[in-house]
Every structure is written in C-alpha cells, then in structure tokens.
N, C-alpha and C positions, 0 to 999 in steps of 0.2 A: 386207857381210859377207861374208865367206867362207866355208865349210863348215868349223864345230871341230866339237868336243865339244861346248864354251859355246855357239855357234850355233843348235846342229842343233834343227829342229823336235818331232822326237821325241826322248825319253832314248833307244832303243834306239840309237838315232847319238849320240846325246847321252851323258849319263849312265852311263850301259848299256854303252857301245861295247865294253868290255873284253871285257865277257862274253859278249857275243856276236856277236865278228865275223866267226868263223867261219860264222857261216851265208850270207857274200855265195860262198859258193861255191855256193847251195842256190835260193838265192833273187832274186840281183841280178841290176838289167838285163845287166850280164856274165854272171852265171850262167845265160838265160835263151839268153842269146847262146851261149855253151858248146853247151849241150844242143840249141838250136839244127842249130847247126854237126856234132855228131856226128851225130844223126837224118840230115840231107842225106847228109855222107857214109856213113855205113854204110848207106843206101838205096843211092845211087850202086854200089859196089859190090855191095851184093845183086843187082839189076839185072845187071849186070856176072858177076855167080857163074853166075844163070839163064841166060846167053849172049846175052844182050839186047846185046850192043855188044863187042867186045875191049880189053882193058886190058895192058897190057904191063907186071911185075913191077915197072920206076921209079916209073912213075909212079903205081903204084897206092902203091909205097912212102912220097914224095915227097906224095900229097895226104891219105895217113894224117896223116902228121907235122902235118898243120893242123889237122886236131880234137885231136892227144897234147900238144898245148903252141901252147892255144890263150890266148892273153894278153890283156891288158888292154888293149894298143896293137893287137888286134886288134878288137876289140872300139871302138873308138875307129874304128877306120875305115871297121866299119858300120854307126856312127853318122853317118858323115861323108855315104854312101853314102845315105841312110834323110833325111840335108837334103832331096837328089832328089827320091829314089821316094815320099815321103811313106808311107812302109811296111815295116814293120821286118822282117818277114818276106822282101819281096821283095829287100831290102837285103840278105837272109845269104847269096842265088841270086846277085845279082849279085855279092860278095865273092867266094865259090867258084869260080862261074867266072873268075874274076881269077886264081888261089891254082891252080885245077887246068891253065889254061895255063899259069903257071909250068911246074908241073912237066911240060907237055911235052903234055897231051891237050885242048890248044885244041880239036879236030876232035869232043871229048867234051860242048863242055860243056853241049851242050843235052835231052843225058841227066838233069843236075843237076834234081833238084826233079821230074823225068817226070809228067805227069798227075794230082800233088798242086793239093793246094789250102793256105793256110796253117795249118789247124787242123790236117793231120796232121801239120806239124813241130812243131806247139805243142798236141796232145796226145796226142805223146808224148813230150816232150822236156821239159813242165812236171812228169806224171807221176814222170817219170826225176830228175828231181830232188829230188821228194818221195819216192820211191824211199830216193833215195838219203840223203835228208835224216833219214830216220826209220829206216833198218835201222843206218846210223852213229854220229848224234849223238840222236836225239830215244830214241827203243827203251832203248839202254844206257844214257842216262839214269835213266831210270826203271826199271830190274834196278838199276841200282848202288843207287840207292833205294830199294827193296825189301831189297837185302841190309843196306843201314845200320839199315833197319828191324828184321830179323829181327837180326840181330847184339845191338843194342840187348830184342829179345825174349827169347833166348834170357839176355843177364847179365841180365836182371829177371823171368825166367819161376819163380820162388820166391818174390816179396814178396806180399802178401794187398796188397789193396786197398779201400778200401771203394769202391763201385759206385754210381751215384747212375743213379736212370730219373726222369724227370718231374723231376727236378735236386734228389730227396730219396733222402736216404740209403735203397741196393738189398743185395741179397744179394752179399756180396762178392766178391772177382774176383781175378784176378794180374794185374798189371799187363806182364807178357808175355805173357798171352793176350787183354789189349787194343789190344796192337801186333800182333798178329798178326792180328788183324780190319784190318788196314789194309792188312799182308802180301798174304792171301790175296785180299782185292777185288783190291788190287795184279796179284796173278798173275794171276787170273781175267778183267779186261777184257784183260791185255799176251796172253794165250789168243784172245780173240776177235778182238781186231786184226790175230792174224797169220793168222785163216784170212780175213778181206777182201780180194780180189786188187786190185792196185794197173791198173787200166783204163786202156784208149788209143784211140783212134780212128783208121784210118785207113782211109780210102775213097774219096778224092777230094769234088771239090764238095758234093751232096749224100747221099754214102753208098752210092754205084754203083756205084763203077773209072768213074765216063762215060766218061771219058777213055783209061784206060787198056785198058778194050772195045771202043770202037769205032776204038784201034790195033792190039791185037792182040787181037779176039775168039776167038780159037784157041787163046788161051792162060786157064789157071783162075787166074782175079786174083785170085775169094774164099782159094782154100788159099793163093795166094803172100802173100797179106796176110798173114793167119793166119802166115805163116812170119815172113816178116819179126817182126812184133810181140812174136809168144809166143818163136822161137826165137833173132834177131839180138837183139832190144831187150830183152828175159823181162822183156814185158807182157804183158795180156791182153788180144787185141785184142775191141773190142764189135764183133757179127755184124752187128745194122741199126742205127742210126744218121741222124743230118739231115748237117748241113758238122759237125756240135761233138759229143764227147764226150758220155754222160746225166750224169757228174759226181755217180752216184746211190753207187759207191763212193767217192770222192771224200768225198763227204757224209757214209759211214757211217763213213771215218776219222775226219772232223772230230769226229763224233758220238760215238765210241771218246775223241780226246783231249779232247774237252769231260766224259764220265764220269772219268775220267782225275783232271781237274781237279777234280771235286766231291769226288772221294775226298780226293785233297788240299786242300783249302777244309775240308775235315771234317774231318780229321785235324790242320792249323791250329789250327783253332777248341779241338778239346780239348787242343790244347799248349799255347795260350796260356790257356788252363783249369783245367790244371794247375797252372803254371807262379802263376797269380793266389793258388791254396789253397795253396803251395809243399811242392807236394809236392816240385814240381822246385825251385831255385837257378839260377842261372848264371854262367859262368863271365866275371870282368871280362879285360877285357882295357887295358893300362897306358894311359891319353890319355885312354880312350875318353872318352864324356859319355850320359849316360841320361836327362838334361834340363835345361833351360839355368837352369831357376829351379831344384831340386828334385835336390840334389849326392847325395840318397843312391839314385836313382832307375839299375835299370838293368834297361829295357822290353825285353817280347819282341819286339823288333822285326822278327826274322828272321821269324818268323810273320807274321808284319803285314804287314812286303813280300812275303811270298808269296804273303799270303792278295790282297791289290790287283789282283799280277801277273795271279794267274790267272781273279779276274772281268774282268780286263781283253780277256785271250783268249778267257774263253768267251761274251764279246756279239761276239765280230771271229766264233768261228767258231759262233756262234748263226749268224749272218750271211747266213756263209756256203756252211752246209747246206743254212739254209732259199732262198737262192735262184739256186746254181748249178744246180740242175737247173733250174730255170725257163727257154725257152729259146720264145718266139715263134716258131709254125710252121718251117720248117729251119732258124733261126737268127735271134740277134741278139745285138746286141755288146755286151752286159751280160758275158755271165762275163768279157771280155775285161782290163778294168780291174779288177773285183773277185780276180779268180786275183794280179792282182800284188801283192797283200797278203798273197798267203801266205803268206809269212814273221815277218807281223807277229804273230800269234796262237804262233806256233811259238818266237819270242825272248821272247815274256813268260811262255810258258809254261817254258821253262830256264832263266831268271832267276828265276821261283819256284825251281823244283827245288835251285838253285845254294843259294838264301837256305835253302830248312827244312835242305837237309847242316849249313848254315853253322849255323845252329838247334840239332838235332840234334846238335852239336858244343859247344856250349854247360852241356847240360845235366849239372845236379847231384843225384843226387837226393838226397831229404830222407826217408831211411827214417824218422825220428823223428816228422814231422809227421805219415807215411803211419800210419803206428800208431797216435798219437798218435787221427785220426779214427775209428776199430778202435775202441779204447777209449772213445771216447764215443759211443758206439753200439751198447751191446750187444743193443737193440730187434731188428738182423737176424735175429740167432737166432732168433727167432723163430718164423721160416720154420722150422727145421729145426726146434725144440719140435714144432709143431702137427705135424705132416708124420708121425713117432714116433709120437705116442699119438694119430693116425688107424693107424697098423701096427698099434697095440694096441687097437684099437677102442674109446678111453675117449672118454662122452660127450665133443658139440661141443667136440673142440678146438679150430679155428679160434675158435669164440668166446668159449673161455676166455684164451687170448694176445691176442685184439683187445684184449680188455676189459682185458687188461695193460698196452699198449703203444701204441693208436693215440688218437694226438692231446698223448701225455705228452712234454715238454719233452726228461726224461728221465732216462733206463732205463739201469739201472749193473749189473755184474758181482753184487752181491749181493742187488737187487731177483730176476732174475730164478735166484738160488739160492735165495732165499727161497721164490720160487713154486712150484720144482720139489718144492722138500722139503713141498708141501702136496698132493702131487699122491697123487690113488691105486692105486698101482702101486707094481708090486715093485722089489726093489734096485738087483737089475741090471740096471732100463729107468734108472733114477735115473742109476745107475753112467754108463751110455751117455751120458745127457743132458750133464751135467755135464763132459765131456772135453767141445761141442762150444763153443769161443770163435770173436769175428767172425774172429779169423785161422787157423784150421782149418777153418770154413770156407768151403770156395773154390770145391768143383764139384770135379770134373774137368775133364779139355782132352783134343782132340786131343793125339798128340809131335808136337812141332818143336824 
C-alpha cells in the first residue's frame, strides 16, 4: 500500500501526523541532508575566508543559494547518488561538487569536505537540527504550558482546598499554590536545560586533524576548528574526541527532557485524580462521545493521552541517553542508527504537551465540591489547635488532639467547638482557636 496517514506504521506519521508534521524540518532524512549541506557549504566558505583558496563573489553567492534554497528535489538527487555510493555523506559531497561546478567553481571542488570524515558533518549537522528544534519548538511549548498553568494558578490562588498526603486528608492548601508547584518545577528544569551546551565534534577521522595537519602543518587547526564550530555554527566544539562526539551533553539534554516529562506525568495524574474527585468538571463538546456504552461519561482522555505519550517518549529518551555515550574504541556504528530516531521522543512529547493544553482548556472548577470536602474534614484543624496549645504550654496538647481525632470516621465543626470549650485556657486563646476553620487554615505561600 502507498504510505498515508492510514497506512503509516508509526502513529506519529499516521494518526498524529498533523500535530507534529513541522518536525520534519528538524529530524527527517530531508532535514539531515539540509543541515549536512549547510555545514559543508559553511566549511567551504570558512576555508576561503582563511586564505586556503580564492573564491570570487559571484561563485560564492551562487553556492550559498544551494544551502539557502535546499529542497526536497535536492534531497531526492542526493538519494539517487547514494544508490551508487552506498554512503550518505559522500553522496552529499558529490552533490555539492556538481552544484559548485554549476556555480563556476569547478576548479575548487576538492576543497569541499577537505580533510573531513563523515562524523565531522554528522556531529555538527545533527546538533544544529536538535538545537533549532529545542529553541524554536520544544522550549517554547514548555514555556507556553508553564504560562497556562500559572494563569490558572493566579485565577485559583484564593481557592482553599483539602490536601491529601498518603491519600488521607491533610492540612488545607490553596489550589493555586498546588499548580505553582508544577510551574516552579518546570521553570527549574528549563533553567537547567539552558546551561547544557550544544556540543559538536570536528577534528577528522580520529579527532586529531590528521589529514588537515599533514597537508598544512603550519596552520593552527585546533584554533581553526574552534572558530568554525563555535563562531560560524554557534555550537561548542569538544577538544578531545574519537571519530565521534561524546554525546554526553546530548544525553544530558535527553535526561532533562525526561525529567520534564516526569513532572508532566505527575501533573496529569493529579489532574486526573482531581477530576475523579469532582474538584473539576469538564466542558463537553457537541457530538463527542465519552464511552461507546455509557452515555453519561466525560472521560479525562487528554490527560490520559498525554501520560501515555510521555511514557513512550521517556522510554526512547532513556535508551538514547544510555546508548549514545558508549562506543567501542574510536567508534562503532551504533550511534548512527540510534540518532535517526531523535525526533520520535520529541514528537511524542509535543503531542503530550498539546493534549495537556487541551485538557486544561476543558477544566471547570467545582468550588462547591472542594468546599464540601473541607467541611467534611474538620479534623485537619487539629494540627493548628495543638500547635497553639504548645505555644501556651498546655500539657500534652498533641495527645489530647490525637485522642479526639485519630481514626474517627467523622469529626464535625461542633466536635471541635465542644473540645475548645473543655480546654483550661483563657478566653482570648479560645477566641483565637474558634476562628480556625478548614477554609482559613491554609498557611502562607510565596507571592505569584
């Protein structure tokens, strides 16, 4: 069958294609060729700019267009060359030699890919595509989701809510503050992510500029390599490498994405639970069905969809971060096939983020249910009462409140009121204790 959304093996290229099709600019075979061409062209110009050969302006402008206007047709041409070479990077080299000849620089063809090995191109092209996706797609998506969560946190800042620790009623909190927990966690990880450099390898067949040095021993190839990678490509060149990049920084990126995904899984499970507790209802959409058998159901499918996609993403990220930094001796080929899956966990992650955003947009606060739970759990003010009694040096206050509340199926407002009246304390302190309710006993929190 012809490839289509219905015949695709992966849901990324099938069911979810429209949600993530923009990622083909970063992670597809076409994208890899595009970034390889970019690196090769920029390296060719770098050699000219450093007086290895003379390049006239017209030829330069024409050759620059090859990178600027790289098309699917160009990628197909490279694939045709690869059928002969059986080597993907060599096919790019031959393609560019043809284009340089068309631009009037046929006498300069051997300066393309001068002194390089395939991984000098792959280990710059791949981080360039990764960097572009992270900066233009992934981090903006996380920041926008964080912004959505903060807007809801501010909106629900004053909503008191029963907390649950170990699944049991605990000291009340604020719904807004509980959302800020996730806002802060996401911000911390974005900050960590921003400090991890985008690393590249550029140094010849085994990382020592062997071919470069033997051809031009008087030139400082370490300095030139650093200038090309860091000043031209805006990546960080690793100084001591084998044939390939270490991938340690890339693995750190994967681990950071994985941690962010775990935070989002945590949020999805909390949102799912709050919906099951009826703290939230969900907006319905005309024509939608929640269950094929139960017409009443409005399922929290967006948070469930997100959790599933985040799990798939993390499984792949775990393999990528564990596998890529390991290579036998000066290199083996296992990194090559693994790196071709780089876009898959990104796609699942972005699908999940969109699902969470959709789920957030459906939430309807059920303030009555939240308040009902507070009213049914007056036992949670016991902590407040016993703490004030400690302040007043009342004998064994913890034990007194424990006797009143622990294991009891229901402690009411009247139970607490009657207990306060039995205490041998002055009236001023009793007035203070009577003011404590599950709705007011929410503590303090940082401004947001």
